[in-house]
N, CA, C, O and the ligand as a Tripos MOL2 file, in Angstrom:
@<TRIPOS>MOLECULE
protein
  233   231    59     0     0
PROTEIN
NO_CHARGES

@<TRIPOS>ATOM
      1 N          46.2680  141.6630   73.5020 N.3       1 MET1
      2 CA         47.4890  142.2760   74.1320 C.3       1 MET1
      3 C          48.5390  140.9480   73.9860 C.2       1 MET1
      4 O          48.2330  139.7860   73.7160 O.2       1 MET1
      5 N          49.7610  141.4670   74.2330 N.am      2 ALA2
      6 CA         50.8690  140.3790   74.1060 C.3       2 ALA2
      7 C          51.0260  139.9200   75.5340 C.2       2 ALA2
      8 O          50.9250  140.6670   76.5070 O.2       2 ALA2
      9 N          51.2720  138.6690   75.5760 N.am      3 LYS3
     10 CA         51.5370  138.1200   76.8710 C.3       3 LYS3
     11 C          53.0320  137.7020   77.0190 C.2       3 LYS3
     12 O          53.6200  137.2260   76.0470 O.2       3 LYS3
     13 N          53.6210  137.8630   78.1490 N.am      4 CYS4
     14 CA         55.1360  137.6150   78.3760 C.3       4 CYS4
     15 C          55.2550  135.9350   78.2890 C.2       4 CYS4
     16 O          54.4330  135.1940   78.8290 O.2       4 CYS4
     17 N          56.1980  135.5490   77.6620 N.am      5 LYS5
     18 CA         56.5960  134.1060   77.2900 C.3       5 LYS5
     19 C          57.0040  133.5350   78.7470 C.2       5 LYS5
     20 O          56.8230  132.3470   79.0140 O.2       5 LYS5
     21 N          57.5700  134.4530   79.6880 N.am      6 GLY6
     22 CA         58.2180  133.7930   81.0370 C.3       6 GLY6
     23 C          57.2250  133.5650   81.8660 C.2       6 GLY6
     24 O          57.1410  132.4440   82.3670 O.2       6 GLY6
     25 N          56.2610  134.5780   82.1880 N.am      7 CYS7
     26 CA         55.3480  134.3730   83.3930 C.3       7 CYS7
     27 C          53.9980  134.7480   82.9690 C.2       7 CYS7
     28 O          53.1790  134.8320   83.8840 O.2       7 CYS7
     29 N          53.5580  135.0090   81.6980 N.am      8 GLY8
     30 CA         52.3110  134.7090   81.3350 C.3       8 GLY8
     31 C          51.6030  136.2040   81.5330 C.2       8 GLY8
     32 O          50.4360  136.3770   81.1820 O.2       8 GLY8
     33 N          52.3360  137.1860   82.0770 N.am      9 ALA9
     34 CA         51.4340  138.5740   82.2570 C.3       9 ALA9
     35 C          51.3750  139.1620   80.8500 C.2       9 ALA9
     36 O          52.1160  138.8870   79.9070 O.2       9 ALA9
     37 N          50.3810  140.0020   80.8850 N.am     10 GLU10
     38 CA         50.0970  140.7070   79.8820 C.3      10 GLU10
     39 C          51.4570  141.9770   79.8860 C.2      10 GLU10
     40 O          52.1030  142.4280   80.8320 O.2      10 GLU10
     41 N          51.5180  142.2630   78.4720 N.am     11 ILE11
     42 CA         52.6450  143.2630   78.3540 C.3      11 ILE11
     43 C          52.3040  143.8570   77.0710 C.2      11 ILE11
     44 O          51.5380  143.3640   76.2430 O.2      11 ILE11
     45 N          53.0190  145.1040   76.9600 N.am     12 VAL12
     46 CA         52.6390  146.0940   75.6850 C.3      12 VAL12
     47 C          54.1220  146.3160   75.3350 C.2      12 VAL12
     48 O          55.0740  146.3990   76.1110 O.2      12 VAL12
     49 N          54.1030  146.3960   73.9860 N.am     13 TRP13
     50 CA         55.6130  146.7120   73.3890 C.3      13 TRP13
     51 C          55.6270  148.1870   73.1290 C.2      13 TRP13
     52 O          54.7430  148.7660   72.4980 O.2      13 TRP13
     53 N          56.6870  148.7650   73.6550 N.am     14 ILE14
     54 CA         56.7640  150.3410   73.2200 C.3      14 ILE14
     55 C          58.0750  150.2910   72.3500 C.2      14 ILE14
     56 O          58.9940  149.4910   72.5200 O.2      14 ILE14
     57 N          58.0170  151.2240   71.4390 N.am     15 ARG15
     58 CA         59.2900  151.3450   70.4740 C.3      15 ARG15
     59 C          60.2240  152.5550   71.1070 C.2      15 ARG15
     60 O          59.7620  153.6660   71.3670 O.2      15 ARG15
     61 N          61.6140  152.1770   71.3170 N.am     16 THR16
     62 CA         62.1970  153.0650   71.7210 C.3      16 THR16
     63 C          62.6030  154.1490   70.6630 C.2      16 THR16
     64 O          62.2230  154.0460   69.4960 O.2      16 THR16
     65 N          63.4000  155.2150   71.1040 N.am     17 PRO17
     66 CA         64.0710  156.0830   70.0160 C.3      17 PRO17
     67 C          65.0190  155.3300   69.0450 C.2      17 PRO17
     68 O          65.1000  155.6950   67.8730 O.2      17 PRO17
     69 N          65.6080  154.4680   69.4370 N.am     18 ASN18
     70 CA         66.4890  153.7430   68.6300 C.3      18 ASN18
     71 C          65.8800  152.5290   67.8160 C.2      18 ASN18
     72 O          66.5960  151.8320   67.0970 O.2      18 ASN18
     73 N          64.4960  152.3070   67.9690 N.am     19 GLY19
     74 CA         63.9140  151.4540   67.0180 C.3      19 GLY19
     75 C          63.6560  150.2650   67.4980 C.2      19 GLY19
     76 O          62.9440  149.4730   66.8810 O.2      19 GLY19
     77 N          64.2840  149.9460   68.8360 N.am     20 LYS20
     78 CA         64.1210  148.5380   69.4820 C.3      20 LYS20
     79 C          62.4090  148.6040   69.9780 C.2      20 LYS20
     80 O          61.6550  149.5760   70.0190 O.2      20 LYS20
     81 N          62.2130  147.4580   70.2520 N.am     21 ALA21
     82 CA         60.6110  147.0700   70.9800 C.3      21 ALA21
     83 C          61.0960  146.6410   72.3310 C.2      21 ALA21
     84 O          62.0490  145.8900   72.5400 O.2      21 ALA21
     85 N          60.3360  147.2020   73.2070 N.am     22 MET22
     86 CA         60.7540  146.8730   74.5980 C.3      22 MET22
     87 C          59.5100  146.5460   75.2790 C.2      22 MET22
     88 O          58.5330  147.2850   75.1590 O.2      22 MET22
     89 N          59.4760  145.3220   76.0960 N.am     23 PRO23
     90 CA         58.2470  144.9810   76.5910 C.3      23 PRO23
     91 C          57.8970  145.5160   77.8900 C.2      23 PRO23
     92 O          58.6930  145.4170   78.8250 O.2      23 PRO23
     93 N          56.7220  146.0990   78.0280 N.am     24 CYS24
     94 CA         56.6120  146.9460   79.5160 C.3      24 CYS24
     95 C          55.3520  146.5930   80.0330 C.2      24 CYS24
     96 O          54.4930  146.1320   79.2820 O.2      24 CYS24
     97 N          55.1160  146.7890   81.4380 N.am     25 ASP25
     98 CA         53.8360  146.4690   81.9350 C.3      25 ASP25
     99 C          52.8190  147.2640   81.4430 C.2      25 ASP25
    100 O          53.1550  148.3560   80.9860 O.2      25 ASP25
    101 N          51.3790  146.8910   81.4320 N.am     26 PRO26
    102 CA         50.4430  147.6660   80.8790 C.3      26 PRO26
    103 C          50.0970  148.8680   81.5830 C.2      26 PRO26
    104 O          49.8560  149.9320   81.0130 O.2      26 PRO26
    105 N          50.0740  148.7060   82.7480 N.am     27 GLU27
    106 CA         49.6840  150.1670   83.6010 C.3      27 GLU27
    107 C          50.6930  150.9870   83.5550 C.2      27 GLU27
    108 O          51.8620  150.6130   83.6460 O.2      27 GLU27
    109 N          50.3000  152.2690   83.3990 N.am     28 LYS28
    110 CA         51.0900  153.4280   83.6050 C.3      28 LYS28
    111 C          51.4290  153.9350   84.9480 C.2      28 LYS28
    112 O          50.5220  153.9520   85.7800 O.2      28 LYS28
    113 N          52.4900  154.3100   85.2470 N.am     29 LYS29
    114 CA         53.1070  154.5770   86.3800 C.3      29 LYS29
    115 C          53.4110  156.3670   86.4770 C.2      29 LYS29
    116 O          53.7260  156.9090   85.4180 O.2      29 LYS29
    117 N          53.3270  157.0810   87.5150 N.am     30 VAL30
    118 CA         53.8320  158.4380   87.6650 C.3      30 VAL30
    119 C          55.0510  158.3620   88.4730 C.2      30 VAL30
    120 O          55.1410  158.0030   89.6480 O.2      30 VAL30
    121 N          56.1110  158.8090   87.5630 N.am     31 LEU31
    122 CA         57.5880  158.6060   88.2560 C.3      31 LEU31
    123 C          58.0650  160.0590   88.2790 C.2      31 LEU31
    124 O          57.5340  160.8340   87.4840 O.2      31 LEU31
    125 N          59.1410  160.5680   89.2210 N.am     32 VAL32
    126 CA         59.5480  161.7360   89.5140 C.3      32 VAL32
    127 C          61.0330  161.5200   89.0690 C.2      32 VAL32
    128 O          61.6460  160.6440   89.6800 O.2      32 VAL32
    129 N          61.7010  162.2150   88.0670 N.am     33 SER33
    130 CA         63.0510  162.1320   87.7620 C.3      33 SER33
    131 C          63.7650  162.6790   88.8430 C.2      33 SER33
    132 O          63.2540  163.2640   89.7990 O.2      33 SER33
    133 N          64.9970  162.4660   88.6580 N.am     34 ASP34
    134 CA         66.2590  163.1540   89.5800 C.3      34 ASP34
    135 C          66.1860  164.9230   89.4250 C.2      34 ASP34
    136 O          66.5380  165.7120   90.3010 O.2      34 ASP34
    137 N          65.7180  165.2250   88.2760 N.am     35 GLU35
    138 CA         65.6830  166.7760   87.9050 C.3      35 GLU35
    139 C          64.2510  167.2910   88.7900 C.2      35 GLU35
    140 O          64.0460  168.4990   88.9030 O.2      35 GLU35
    141 N          63.4870  166.4920   89.2760 N.am     36 GLY36
    142 CA         62.1910  166.7280   89.6400 C.3      36 GLY36
    143 C          61.1320  166.8170   88.9890 C.2      36 GLY36
    144 O          60.0910  167.2160   89.5120 O.2      36 GLY36
    145 N          61.2240  166.4460   87.6860 N.am     37 GLU37
    146 CA         60.0990  166.4670   86.5330 C.3      37 GLU37
    147 C          59.3020  165.3820   86.8820 C.2      37 GLU37
    148 O          59.8420  164.3630   87.3110 O.2      37 GLU37
    149 N          57.9980  165.4580   86.7500 N.am     38 ILE38
    150 CA         56.9870  164.3690   86.8420 C.3      38 ILE38
    151 C          56.8430  163.7300   85.4030 C.2      38 ILE38
    152 O          56.7350  164.4640   84.4200 O.2      38 ILE38
    153 N          56.8440  162.3330   85.2900 N.am     39 ILE39
    154 CA         56.8610  161.7820   84.0420 C.3      39 ILE39
    155 C          55.6410  160.6380   84.1230 C.2      39 ILE39
    156 O          55.5050  159.8800   85.0830 O.2      39 ILE39
    157 N          54.9390  160.6490   83.1600 N.am     40 SER40
    158 CA         54.2330  159.4570   83.2520 C.3      40 SER40
    159 C          54.7710  158.4040   82.2420 C.2      40 SER40
    160 O          55.1350  158.7130   81.1080 O.2      40 SER40
    161 N          54.7930  157.2670   82.6850 N.am     41 GLY41
    162 CA         55.7840  156.3790   81.8970 C.3      41 GLY41
    163 C          55.3590  154.7220   82.2210 C.2      41 GLY41
    164 O          54.3830  154.5870   82.9590 O.2      41 GLY41
    165 N          55.8530  153.7910   81.8500 N.am     42 ARG42
    166 CA         55.7150  152.6260   81.8930 C.3      42 ARG42
    167 C          56.9070  151.8890   82.5150 C.2      42 ARG42
    168 O          58.0320  152.3510   82.3230 O.2      42 ARG42
    169 N          56.7510  150.8130   83.2210 N.am     43 VAL43
    170 CA         58.1710  149.9030   83.9970 C.3      43 VAL43
    171 C          58.3850  148.9300   82.8610 C.2      43 VAL43
    172 O          57.4950  148.2850   82.3060 O.2      43 VAL43
    173 N          59.6440  148.9040   82.5900 N.am     44 PRO44
    174 CA         59.9790  147.5720   81.5090 C.3      44 PRO44
    175 C          59.5770  146.4440   82.2150 C.2      44 PRO44
    176 O          59.6620  146.3070   83.4350 O.2      44 PRO44
    177 N          59.1080  145.5860   81.3640 N.am     45 HIS45
    178 CA         58.5700  144.2440   81.9970 C.3      45 HIS45
    179 C          59.6900  143.3900   82.8910 C.2      45 HIS45
    180 O          59.4680  142.7130   83.8950 O.2      45 HIS45
    181 N          60.9460  143.6280   82.2270 N.am     46 TRP46
    182 CA         61.9570  142.7310   82.8760 C.3      46 TRP46
    183 C          62.2980  143.0650   84.2320 C.2      46 TRP46
    184 O          62.8920  142.2920   84.9830 O.2      46 TRP46
    185 N          61.8430  144.4520   84.6020 N.am     47 ALA47
    186 CA         62.1960  144.8930   85.9110 C.3      47 ALA47
    187 C          61.1470  144.2660   86.8920 C.2      47 ALA47
    188 O          61.4830  144.3430   88.0740 O.2      47 ALA47
    189 N          60.0480  143.7130   86.6630 N.am     48 THR48
    190 CA         59.0720  143.2040   87.3010 C.3      48 THR48
    191 C          58.6590  141.5660   87.2050 C.2      48 THR48
    192 O          58.0450  140.8500   87.9970 O.2      48 THR48
    193 N          59.2490  141.2970   85.9240 N.am     49 CYS49
    194 CA         58.9320  139.7830   85.5480 C.3      49 CYS49
    195 C          59.4520  138.8130   86.5250 C.2      49 CYS49
    196 O          60.6330  139.0240   86.8020 O.2      49 CYS49
    197 N          58.9220  137.8260   87.1190 N.am     50 PRO50
    198 CA         59.2750  136.8040   88.1350 C.3      50 PRO50
    199 C          60.0160  135.9390   87.3140 C.2      50 PRO50
    200 O          60.7000  135.1280   87.9380 O.2      50 PRO50
    201 N          60.0770  135.8800   85.9600 N.am     51 ALA51
    202 CA         60.9730  135.0570   85.2210 C.3      51 ALA51
    203 C          62.0550  135.8890   84.4480 C.2      51 ALA51
    204 O          62.4670  135.4290   83.3830 O.2      51 ALA51
    205 N          62.3920  136.7120   84.7690 N.am     52 ALA52
    206 CA         63.2140  137.6610   84.1590 C.3      52 ALA52
    207 C          64.6540  137.1220   84.1690 C.2      52 ALA52
    208 O          65.4440  137.3850   83.2630 O.2      52 ALA52
    209 N          64.9480  136.3940   85.1800 N.am     53 ASN53
    210 CA         66.1810  135.7180   85.1770 C.3      53 ASN53
    211 C          66.3750  134.5720   84.2440 C.2      53 ASN53
    212 O          67.5170  134.2720   83.8930 O.2      53 ASN53
    213 N          65.1540  133.7970   83.7450 N.am     54 LYS54
    214 CA         65.4620  132.9190   82.5960 C.3      54 LYS54
    215 C          65.7610  133.5510   81.5100 C.2      54 LYS54
    216 O          66.4990  132.9740   80.7110 O.2      54 LYS54
    217 N          65.3030  134.7950   81.2260 N.am     55 PHE55
    218 CA         65.5620  135.3590   79.9380 C.3      55 PHE55
    219 C          67.1020  135.8270   79.8000 C.2      55 PHE55
    220 O          67.7090  135.6890   78.7390 O.2      55 PHE55
    221 N          67.6870  136.3910   80.9540 N.am     56 ARG56
    222 CA         68.9760  136.7670   80.8010 C.3      56 ARG56
    223 C          69.8750  135.5920   80.6290 C.2      56 ARG56
    224 O          71.0040  135.7980   80.1860 O.2      56 ARG56
    225 N          69.5350  134.4950   80.9030 N.am     57 LYS57
    226 CA         70.3980  133.4770   80.7470 C.3      57 LYS57
    227 C          70.2770  132.7280   79.2590 C.2      57 LYS57
    228 O          71.0730  131.8740   78.8700 O.2      57 LYS57
    229 N          69.3360  133.1260   78.6390 N.am     58 GLN58
    230 CA         69.0130  132.6680   77.2700 C.3      58 GLN58
    231 C          70.0470  133.2320   76.2300 C.2      58 GLN58
    232 O          69.9360  132.9540   75.0360 O.2      58 GLN58
    233 ZN         56.9120  137.8770   82.5870 Zn       59 ZN59
@<TRIPOS>BOND
     1     1     2 1
     2     2     3 1
     3     3     4 2
     4     3     5 am
     5     5     6 1
     6     6     7 1
     7     7     8 2
     8     7     9 am
     9     9    10 1
    10    10    11 1
    11    11    12 2
    12    11    13 am
    13    13    14 1
    14    14    15 1
    15    15    16 2
    16    15    17 am
    17    17    18 1
    18    18    19 1
    19    19    20 2
    20    19    21 am
    21    21    22 1
    22    22    23 1
    23    23    24 2
    24    23    25 am
    25    25    26 1
    26    26    27 1
    27    27    28 2
    28    27    29 am
    29    29    30 1
    30    30    31 1
    31    31    32 2
    32    31    33 am
    33    33    34 1
    34    34    35 1
    35    35    36 2
    36    35    37 am
    37    37    38 1
    38    38    39 1
    39    39    40 2
    40    39    41 am
    41    41    42 1
    42    42    43 1
    43    43    44 2
    44    43    45 am
    45    45    46 1
    46    46    47 1
    47    47    48 2
    48    47    49 am
    49    49    50 1
    50    50    51 1
    51    51    52 2
    52    51    53 am
    53    53    54 1
    54    54    55 1
    55    55    56 2
    56    55    57 am
    57    57    58 1
    58    58    59 1
    59    59    60 2
    60    59    61 am
    61    61    62 1
    62    62    63 1
    63    63    64 2
    64    63    65 am
    65    65    66 1
    66    66    67 1
    67    67    68 2
    68    67    69 am
    69    69    70 1
    70    70    71 1
    71    71    72 2
    72    71    73 am
    73    73    74 1
    74    74    75 1
    75    75    76 2
    76    75    77 am
    77    77    78 1
    78    78    79 1
    79    79    80 2
    80    79    81 am
    81    81    82 1
    82    82    83 1
    83    83    84 2
    84    83    85 am
    85    85    86 1
    86    86    87 1
    87    87    88 2
    88    87    89 am
    89    89    90 1
    90    90    91 1
    91    91    92 2
    92    91    93 am
    93    93    94 1
    94    94    95 1
    95    95    96 2
    96    95    97 am
    97    97    98 1
    98    98    99 1
    99    99   100 2
   100    99   101 am
   101   101   102 1
   102   102   103 1
   103   103   104 2
   104   103   105 am
   105   105   106 1
   106   106   107 1
   107   107   108 2
   108   107   109 am
   109   109   110 1
   110   110   111 1
   111   111   112 2
   112   111   113 am
   113   113   114 1
   114   114   115 1
   115   115   116 2
   116   115   117 am
   117   117   118 1
   118   118   119 1
   119   119   120 2
   120   119   121 am
   121   121   122 1
   122   122   123 1
   123   123   124 2
   124   123   125 am
   125   125   126 1
   126   126   127 1
   127   127   128 2
   128   127   129 am
   129   129   130 1
   130   130   131 1
   131   131   132 2
   132   131   133 am
   133   133   134 1
   134   134   135 1
   135   135   136 2
   136   135   137 am
   137   137   138 1
   138   138   139 1
   139   139   140 2
   140   139   141 am
   141   141   142 1
   142   142   143 1
   143   143   144 2
   144   143   145 am
   145   145   146 1
   146   146   147 1
   147   147   148 2
   148   147   149 am
   149   149   150 1
   150   150   151 1
   151   151   152 2
   152   151   153 am
   153   153   154 1
   154   154   155 1
   155   155   156 2
   156   155   157 am
   157   157   158 1
   158   158   159 1
   159   159   160 2
   160   159   161 am
   161   161   162 1
   162   162   163 1
   163   163   164 2
   164   163   165 am
   165   165   166 1
   166   166   167 1
   167   167   168 2
   168   167   169 am
   169   169   170 1
   170   170   171 1
   171   171   172 2
   172   171   173 am
   173   173   174 1
   174   174   175 1
   175   175   176 2
   176   175   177 am
   177   177   178 1
   178   178   179 1
   179   179   180 2
   180   179   181 am
   181   181   182 1
   182   182   183 1
   183   183   184 2
   184   183   185 am
   185   185   186 1
   186   186   187 1
   187   187   188 2
   188   187   189 am
   189   189   190 1
   190   190   191 1
   191   191   192 2
   192   191   193 am
   193   193   194 1
   194   194   195 1
   195   195   196 2
   196   195   197 am
   197   197   198 1
   198   198   199 1
   199   199   200 2
   200   199   201 am
   201   201   202 1
   202   202   203 1
   203   203   204 2
   204   203   205 am
   205   205   206 1
   206   206   207 1
   207   207   208 2
   208   207   209 am
   209   209   210 1
   210   210   211 1
   211   211   212 2
   212   211   213 am
   213   213   214 1
   214   214   215 1
   215   215   216 2
   216   215   217 am
   217   217   218 1
   218   218   219 1
   219   219   220 2
   220   219   221 am
   221   221   222 1
   222   222   223 1
   223   223   224 2
   224   223   225 am
   225   225   226 1
   226   226   227 1
   227   227   228 2
   228   227   229 am
   229   229   230 1
   230   230   231 1
   231   231   232 2
@<TRIPOS>SUBSTRUCTURE
     1 MET1         2 RESIDUE 1 A MET
     2 ALA2         6 RESIDUE 1 A ALA
     3 LYS3        10 RESIDUE 1 A LYS
     4 CYS4        14 RESIDUE 1 A CYS
     5 LYS5        18 RESIDUE 1 A LYS
     6 GLY6        22 RESIDUE 1 A GLY
     7 CYS7        26 RESIDUE 1 A CYS
     8 GLY8        30 RESIDUE 1 A GLY
     9 ALA9        34 RESIDUE 1 A ALA
    10 GLU10       38 RESIDUE 1 A GLU
    11 ILE11       42 RESIDUE 1 A ILE
    12 VAL12       46 RESIDUE 1 A VAL
    13 TRP13       50 RESIDUE 1 A TRP
    14 ILE14       54 RESIDUE 1 A ILE
    15 ARG15       58 RESIDUE 1 A ARG
    16 THR16       62 RESIDUE 1 A THR
    17 PRO17       66 RESIDUE 1 A PRO
    18 ASN18       70 RESIDUE 1 A ASN
    19 GLY19       74 RESIDUE 1 A GLY
    20 LYS20       78 RESIDUE 1 A LYS
    21 ALA21       82 RESIDUE 1 A ALA
    22 MET22       86 RESIDUE 1 A MET
    23 PRO23       90 RESIDUE 1 A PRO
    24 CYS24       94 RESIDUE 1 A CYS
    25 ASP25       98 RESIDUE 1 A ASP
    26 PRO26      102 RESIDUE 1 A PRO
    27 GLU27      106 RESIDUE 1 A GLU
    28 LYS28      110 RESIDUE 1 A LYS
    29 LYS29      114 RESIDUE 1 A LYS
    30 VAL30      118 RESIDUE 1 A VAL
    31 LEU31      122 RESIDUE 1 A LEU
    32 VAL32      126 RESIDUE 1 A VAL
    33 SER33      130 RESIDUE 1 A SER
    34 ASP34      134 RESIDUE 1 A ASP
    35 GLU35      138 RESIDUE 1 A GLU
    36 GLY36      142 RESIDUE 1 A GLY
    37 GLU37      146 RESIDUE 1 A GLU
    38 ILE38      150 RESIDUE 1 A ILE
    39 ILE39      154 RESIDUE 1 A ILE
    40 SER40      158 RESIDUE 1 A SER
    41 GLY41      162 RESIDUE 1 A GLY
    42 ARG42      166 RESIDUE 1 A ARG
    43 VAL43      170 RESIDUE 1 A VAL
    44 PRO44      174 RESIDUE 1 A PRO
    45 HIS45      178 RESIDUE 1 A HIS
    46 TRP46      182 RESIDUE 1 A TRP
    47 ALA47      186 RESIDUE 1 A ALA
    48 THR48      190 RESIDUE 1 A THR
    49 CYS49      194 RESIDUE 1 A CYS
    50 PRO50      198 RESIDUE 1 A PRO
    51 ALA51      202 RESIDUE 1 A ALA
    52 ALA52      206 RESIDUE 1 A ALA
    53 ASN53      210 RESIDUE 1 A ASN
    54 LYS54      214 RESIDUE 1 A LYS
    55 PHE55      218 RESIDUE 1 A PHE
    56 ARG56      222 RESIDUE 1 A ARG
    57 LYS57      226 RESIDUE 1 A LYS
    58 GLN58      230 RESIDUE 1 A GLN
    59 ZN59       233 GROUP 0 **** ****
């Protein structure tokens, strides 16, 4: 499994529909959309990474 260069947490790479790879947290979350649909998905790692601010500056 890949590791975040900023905080060392384990991450998984998810390919988005437009072909980009996005780092996400490994555990799946159940979310509810604004339309009331239940979605199983992952949280993008930059949303939870304590070092995310470092990435944005680079
Ligand atoms: Zn991180």
